C-alpha positions in Angstrom: -35.1 76.5 -87.6 -31.6 75.4 -87.0 -30.6 72.2 -85.3 -29.2 74.1 -82.3 -32.5 75.9 -81.9 -34.3 72.6 -81.8 -32.0 71.1 -79.1 -33.5 70.8 -75.7 -31.6 71.7 -72.5 -31.2 67.9 -72.1 -29.5 67.7 -75.4 -27.3 70.7 -74.6 -26.2 69.3 -71.3 -25.1 66.1 -73.1 -27.9 63.7 -72.3 -28.4 61.1 -69.6 -24.8 60.5 -68.6 -24.1 64.0 -67.5 -27.4 64.2 -65.7 -26.6 61.0 -63.9 -23.1 62.2 -63.1 -24.5 65.5 -61.7 -27.1 63.8 -59.6 -24.6 61.2 -58.2 -22.1 64.0 -57.4 -24.9 65.9 -55.6 -25.9 63.0 -53.4 -22.2 62.0 -52.8 -21.6 65.6 -51.6 -24.7 65.6 -49.5 -23.7 62.2 -48.0 -20.1 63.1 -47.2 -19.7 66.9 -46.7 -20.6 68.1 -43.2 -21.6 71.4 -44.8 -24.8 69.6 -46.0 -25.6 67.8 -42.8 -29.1 69.4 -42.5 -29.9 68.6 -46.1 -28.8 65.0 -45.6 -30.8 64.7 -42.4 -34.1 65.2 -44.2 -33.4 62.3 -46.6 -33.8 58.5 -46.0 -30.7 56.5 -45.1 -30.7 54.8 -48.5 -30.2 57.4 -51.2 -30.5 55.0 -54.1 -34.2 55.6 -54.8 -33.6 59.4 -54.6 -30.7 59.2 -57.0 -32.9 57.5 -59.6 -35.9 59.8 -59.0 -33.9 63.0 -59.2 -32.1 61.9 -62.3 -35.4 61.0 -63.9 -37.0 64.3 -62.9 -34.2 66.4 -64.2 -34.0 64.4 -67.4 -37.7 65.1 -68.2 -37.6 68.6 -66.9 -34.7 69.4 -69.2 -36.6 68.1 -72.2 -35.3 64.5 -72.3 -37.4 61.3 -71.9 -40.4 62.1 -69.6 -40.5 58.7 -67.9 -40.5 60.2 -64.4 -43.6 62.3 -65.3 -45.4 59.4 -67.1 -44.9 57.2 -64.0 -46.2 60.0 -61.7 -49.0 61.7 -63.6 -50.1 64.9 -62.0 -47.3 64.9 -59.4 -45.8 68.3 -58.6 -42.2 68.5 -57.4 -43.1 71.5 -55.2 -46.0 69.6 -53.6 -43.7 66.6 -52.9 -41.5 68.8 -50.8 -44.2 70.8 -49.0 -44.2 68.5 -45.9 -40.4 68.9 -45.5 -39.0 71.6 -43.1 -37.4 73.6 -45.9 -36.1 77.0 -45.0 -33.8 79.5 -46.8 -30.7 77.9 -45.3 -31.7 74.4 -46.4 -32.5 75.8 -49.9 -29.1 77.4 -50.0 -27.4 74.1 -49.1 -29.3 72.4 -51.9 -28.3 75.0 -54.5 -24.7 75.1 -53.3 -24.4 71.3 -53.4 -26.0 71.1 -56.9 -23.7 73.9 -58.1 -20.7 71.9 -57.0 -22.1 68.7 -58.4 -22.6 70.4 -61.8 -19.0 71.5 -61.8 -17.8 68.0 -60.8 -19.9 66.5 -63.6 -18.4 68.9 -66.2 -21.6 70.7 -67.0 -20.7 73.6 -69.3 -20.4 76.8 -67.3 -23.1 78.8 -69.0 -25.5 75.9 -68.7 -24.5 75.4 -65.0 -25.1 79.1 -64.3 -28.5 79.0 -65.9 -29.5 75.9 -64.0 -28.1 77.4 -60.7 -30.4 80.4 -61.2 -33.4 78.3 -61.8 -32.6 75.9 -58.9 -32.2 78.9 -56.7 -35.7 80.1 -57.6 -37.1 76.6 -57.1 -35.5 76.1 -53.7 -36.8 79.6 -52.6 -40.3 78.6 -53.6 -40.1 75.3 -51.7 -39.3 77.1 -48.4 -42.1 76.3 -46.0 -40.7 77.7 -42.8 
């Protein structure tokens, strides 16, 4: 097996720094762009804990250190969002903001497109209304 074949998506994206940049760009967009007002409204005033949590989740989900999962054994991301009023429009806002955040963070276009597709499926499956 080649080294490239052994790389995780976390390795391919460039590790923790690009993940953090992507997550920070996402929350910055959500916090400042009126296009994401509904998305912002379902979050707490202080986004600091969410920034750390999402970065930890994405890091582990992409195959990096699994600290988020170790600290939350058995927690399902889908279940965490079940109580939120997520509909197709809110999901679209999330994916759009994350797509813009990936571009701002310099995520390689093929990786960003693959993630956008997966994020789109995830957000569609989180819709509760």
